[in-house]
C-alpha positions as CSV (number, residue, x, y, z in Angstrom):
1,M,94.8,6.3,-24.1
2,A,95.2,9.0,-21.0
3,N,92.2,7.2,-19.3
4,A,94.1,3.8,-19.4
5,A,97.2,5.8,-18.0
6,A,94.7,7.3,-14.9
7,I,93.0,4.0,-14.7
8,L,96.3,1.9,-14.2
9,A,97.3,4.7,-12.0
10,F,94.6,4.3,-9.2
11,I,95.3,0.7,-9.4
12,S,98.6,1.0,-9.0
13,V,98.1,3.5,-5.7
14,G,95.5,1.0,-4.7
15,L,97.5,-1.9,-4.9
16,G,100.4,-0.1,-3.1
17,I,97.9,0.6,0.1
18,V,97.2,-2.8,0.4
19,F,101.0,-3.7,0.4
20,S,102.0,-0.9,3.1
21,M,98.7,-2.1,5.1
22,M,100.4,-5.4,4.8
23,I,103.5,-4.6,5.5
24,V,102.0,-2.3,8.6
25,R,100.9,-5.8,10.1
26,E,104.1,-7.8,9.7
27,V,106.3,-4.8,11.6
28,S,103.6,-5.1,14.0
29,K,103.8,-8.8,14.4
30,R,107.4,-8.0,15.0
31,G,107.4,-5.9,18.2
32,V,106.9,-2.6,16.4
33,K,104.6,0.2,18.1
34,I,102.2,1.4,15.1
35,N,101.2,4.9,15.3
36,F,97.8,4.9,13.7
37,P,96.8,8.5,14.0
38,L,99.8,9.4,12.1
39,L,99.9,6.1,9.7
40,R,99.6,8.0,6.8
41,L,102.9,10.1,7.7
42,Y,104.8,7.6,9.0
43,I,104.2,4.9,6.5
44,I,107.2,5.0,4.5
45,K,109.0,4.7,7.8
46,Y,107.1,1.6,8.4
47,V,108.1,0.1,5.0
48,N,111.5,1.0,6.1
49,Q,111.9,-0.8,9.1
50,Y,110.0,-4.2,7.4
51,Q,113.2,-4.1,4.8
52,Q,115.6,-3.6,7.7
53,L,113.7,-6.3,10.2
54,T,113.7,-8.7,7.1
55,L,117.0,-8.5,6.1
56,K,118.4,-8.7,9.8
57,E,116.5,-12.0,10.4
58,T,116.6,-14.1,7.2
59,G,119.5,-11.8,5.2
60,K,117.3,-10.9,1.8
61,I,114.2,-8.4,2.3
62,G,111.0,-9.7,2.7
63,P,108.7,-10.4,-0.1
64,L,106.2,-7.7,0.2
65,Y,109.1,-5.0,0.1
66,Y,109.3,-4.8,-4.0
67,P,105.6,-5.1,-4.6
68,C,104.7,-2.5,-2.4
69,V,108.1,0.0,-3.6
70,G,107.2,-1.2,-7.2
71,S,103.5,-0.4,-7.2
72,Y,104.0,3.4,-6.0
73,I,106.8,3.8,-8.9
74,A,104.3,2.3,-11.7
75,A,101.5,4.7,-10.0
76,L,103.8,7.9,-10.4
77,V,105.0,6.6,-14.0
78,F,101.1,6.2,-15.1
79,A,100.4,9.4,-14.0
80,I,103.0,11.4,-15.9
81,I,102.3,9.4,-18.6
82,Y,98.2,10.7,-18.0
83,L,99.7,14.3,-17.7
84,I,101.6,14.2,-21.0
85,L,98.6,12.5,-22.7
86,R,95.7,14.7,-21.6
């Protein structure tokens, strides 16, 4: 059971990375300059900017925001489950 939790945690992190890169692409399309050398440090900033930009444009938060945040939360939960069951 612990191995399954670890695998699900890695899958969740992978999905979070994919959604984060999709968000960076969308923010870049909207004219925000992306700092690629420090991308790992600024990814939270870009996710927040995506939320603010889409909320301002459409009145709703964009479709990539919740899957991105949810996948990182799921990774944290699965990692905690793994640590407990180990």
